[in-house]
C-alpha positions as CSV (number, residue, x, y, z in Angstrom):
1,X,-13.4,-76.9,-24.9
2,X,-16.2,-75.0,-23.7
3,X,-16.1,-72.2,-21.2
4,X,-18.0,-71.2,-18.2
5,X,-20.1,-67.8,-18.9
6,X,-17.5,-66.4,-16.0
7,X,-14.4,-67.4,-17.8
8,X,-16.4,-65.7,-20.9
9,X,-16.6,-62.7,-18.9
10,X,-13.1,-62.7,-17.7
11,X,-11.8,-63.0,-21.3
12,X,-14.4,-60.0,-22.4
13,X,-13.4,-58.0,-19.8
14,X,-9.5,-58.3,-20.6
15,X,-10.3,-57.4,-24.5
16,X,-12.6,-54.7,-23.5
17,X,-9.8,-53.3,-21.1
18,X,-7.0,-54.1,-23.5
19,X,-8.7,-52.9,-26.7
20,X,-11.6,-50.4,-25.4
21,X,-10.5,-48.6,-22.7
22,X,-8.7,-45.3,-22.8
23,X,-8.0,-42.6,-20.2
24,X,-7.9,-38.6,-21.2
25,X,-10.8,-36.1,-21.9
26,X,-13.2,-36.8,-24.2
27,X,-16.5,-35.5,-24.7
28,X,-19.2,-38.2,-24.6
29,X,-22.6,-38.3,-26.6
30,X,-24.4,-36.9,-23.6
31,X,-22.3,-33.9,-23.9
32,X,-20.4,-34.4,-20.8
33,X,-16.7,-34.3,-20.1
34,X,-15.2,-37.7,-19.4
35,X,-11.7,-38.6,-18.1
36,X,-12.1,-41.8,-19.9
37,X,-13.7,-43.4,-22.9
38,X,-15.2,-47.0,-23.7
39,X,-14.9,-47.4,-27.2
40,X,-17.1,-50.8,-27.2
41,X,-17.2,-51.3,-31.2
42,X,-13.4,-51.8,-31.3
43,X,-14.5,-55.4,-29.6
44,X,-17.8,-55.8,-30.6
45,X,-17.0,-55.7,-34.3
46,X,-14.4,-58.4,-33.8
47,X,-15.2,-62.0,-34.2
48,X,-14.3,-62.9,-30.7
49,X,-15.9,-59.9,-28.9
50,X,-19.2,-60.3,-31.0
51,X,-19.3,-64.3,-30.2
52,X,-18.4,-63.3,-26.3
53,X,-20.7,-60.7,-25.9
54,X,-23.7,-62.7,-27.5
55,X,-22.7,-65.7,-25.4
56,X,-22.8,-63.7,-22.3
57,X,-26.6,-61.7,-23.2
58,X,-27.8,-64.9,-24.2
59,X,-27.1,-66.3,-20.7
60,X,-28.4,-63.4,-19.0
61,X,-31.9,-63.8,-21.0
62,X,-32.5,-67.4,-21.0
63,X,-35.6,-67.6,-18.6
64,X,-37.4,-64.4,-20.6
65,X,-39.8,-64.8,-22.8
66,X,-40.1,-62.3,-25.6
67,X,-40.7,-61.4,-29.3
68,X,-37.3,-60.1,-30.2
69,X,-34.4,-58.6,-29.3
70,X,-32.4,-55.3,-30.3
71,X,-31.7,-51.9,-30.1
72,X,-30.3,-48.4,-31.3
73,X,-27.9,-48.1,-34.3
74,X,-25.2,-48.2,-34.0
75,X,-24.1,-49.6,-30.5
76,X,-26.6,-52.5,-31.1
77,X,-25.4,-53.5,-34.3
78,X,-22.8,-55.8,-34.4
79,X,-24.7,-57.5,-31.0
80,X,-27.9,-58.3,-32.9
81,X,-26.0,-60.4,-35.6
82,X,-24.3,-62.3,-33.2
83,X,-27.0,-62.7,-31.0
84,X,-29.0,-64.5,-33.9
85,X,-26.5,-66.6,-35.2
86,X,-25.6,-68.0,-31.5
87,X,-29.7,-68.5,-30.1
88,X,-30.1,-70.2,-34.2
89,X,-27.1,-72.2,-33.3
90,X,-28.5,-73.2,-29.6
91,X,-31.8,-74.2,-31.2
92,X,-33.3,-71.1,-29.2
93,X,-33.5,-68.8,-32.6
94,X,-34.3,-65.1,-31.7
95,X,-35.5,-62.2,-34.0
96,X,-33.5,-59.8,-34.0
97,X,-34.1,-55.6,-35.2
98,X,-31.8,-52.6,-35.0
99,X,-33.8,-48.9,-34.3
100,X,-32.5,-46.5,-36.7
101,X,-32.0,-42.8,-35.3
102,X,-34.8,-41.7,-38.0
103,X,-37.2,-43.2,-40.1
104,X,-36.3,-43.9,-43.8
105,X,-37.1,-41.2,-46.0
106,X,-37.7,-43.6,-48.6
107,X,-39.6,-47.1,-49.0
108,X,-41.9,-47.7,-46.1
109,X,-40.2,-45.3,-44.2
110,X,-39.6,-47.7,-41.2
111,X,-37.7,-46.3,-38.1
112,X,-37.1,-50.2,-37.1
113,X,-35.3,-52.8,-39.3
114,X,-35.7,-56.3,-38.9
115,X,-38.8,-59.2,-38.8
116,X,-41.9,-57.1,-37.8
117,X,-42.6,-57.2,-34.0
118,X,-46.1,-57.6,-33.5
119,X,-48.2,-54.8,-31.6
120,X,-48.2,-55.6,-27.9
121,X,-45.2,-57.5,-28.4
122,X,-42.5,-57.7,-25.7
123,X,-39.1,-57.1,-26.5
124,X,-35.4,-56.9,-24.9
125,X,-33.3,-53.6,-25.7
126,X,-29.4,-53.7,-25.9
127,X,-26.9,-51.3,-26.4
128,X,-22.9,-51.4,-25.8
129,X,-22.4,-48.9,-23.3
130,X,-25.3,-47.0,-21.2
131,X,-24.5,-43.5,-19.9
132,X,-27.5,-41.4,-19.0
133,X,-29.6,-43.9,-20.9
134,X,-30.3,-41.6,-23.7
135,X,-30.4,-44.4,-26.3
136,X,-32.2,-46.3,-24.4
137,X,-35.0,-43.6,-23.7
138,X,-35.6,-42.8,-27.2
139,X,-35.7,-46.7,-28.2
140,X,-38.2,-46.6,-25.7
141,X,-39.8,-43.8,-27.0
142,X,-40.2,-45.2,-30.9
143,X,-41.1,-48.9,-29.8
144,X,-43.9,-47.2,-27.3
145,X,-45.3,-45.4,-30.1
146,X,-45.8,-48.9,-31.9
147,X,-47.2,-50.3,-28.9
148,X,-44.5,-52.4,-28.5
149,X,-43.1,-53.4,-24.9
150,X,-39.9,-53.7,-23.5
151,X,-39.1,-56.1,-20.6
152,X,-35.7,-54.6,-20.1
153,X,-32.8,-53.3,-21.2
154,X,-29.1,-54.7,-21.2
155,X,-25.9,-53.1,-22.3
156,X,-22.4,-54.5,-22.0
157,X,-21.0,-51.5,-19.7
158,X,-23.0,-48.9,-17.4
159,X,-20.9,-45.7,-16.8
160,X,-23.3,-45.2,-13.9
161,X,-24.1,-42.0,-14.8
162,X,-28.0,-41.9,-14.5
163,X,-28.9,-44.3,-17.4
164,X,-29.9,-47.0,-14.7
165,X,-32.3,-44.3,-13.2
166,X,-33.5,-42.8,-16.1
167,X,-35.2,-46.5,-17.1
168,X,-36.0,-47.3,-13.8
169,X,-38.3,-44.0,-14.1
170,X,-39.7,-45.6,-17.2
171,X,-40.5,-49.0,-15.7
172,X,-37.7,-50.6,-17.3
173,X,-34.7,-52.2,-16.0
174,X,-31.6,-52.0,-17.0
175,X,-28.9,-55.1,-16.7
176,X,-25.3,-54.5,-17.1
177,X,-22.5,-57.2,-17.9
178,X,-19.7,-54.5,-16.6
179,X,-19.8,-51.0,-14.7
180,X,-17.2,-48.6,-15.4
181,X,-15.7,-48.4,-12.5
182,X,-14.2,-51.9,-13.2
183,X,-12.4,-50.8,-15.7
184,X,-10.9,-48.0,-13.8
185,X,-10.1,-50.0,-10.8
186,X,-7.9,-53.1,-12.6
């Protein structure tokens, strides 16, 4: 039985709300204190969660032309595997990549893992949660140095704490599946 993307989004939201959303004081990677936390990897590392996320992201980017899709470790890691598999099954295989926090200290000392992205190539960046946009901005910096262009950034959840604006200032659109306030309201 094939579900619609809207049904997939409703199911993903329910799973995220139940398994990844926590109320309580926490310090975010940005250093900010928050009254809630969204631990998306509790869902993206589960079979159903990875499947739903990839299916929804593939629908969001279905009209885009790009060389590869990927993002910063660790938020993008489970997503890129699922995206690669589902895109192949759909007959539109996409190359994927992961950006390390720092280049490897051995071997070819790469910072980007995956198939070679051609100089001047265009990619889509993905991550699980966007707060200030720091991980996306760091990824843009790495890709810029390599002559790789970013078409857009996609995240599961936008916390609406400056990420969208920071990316816009860099000429990059942020698209999110959900907004954090949706979890706070429900």
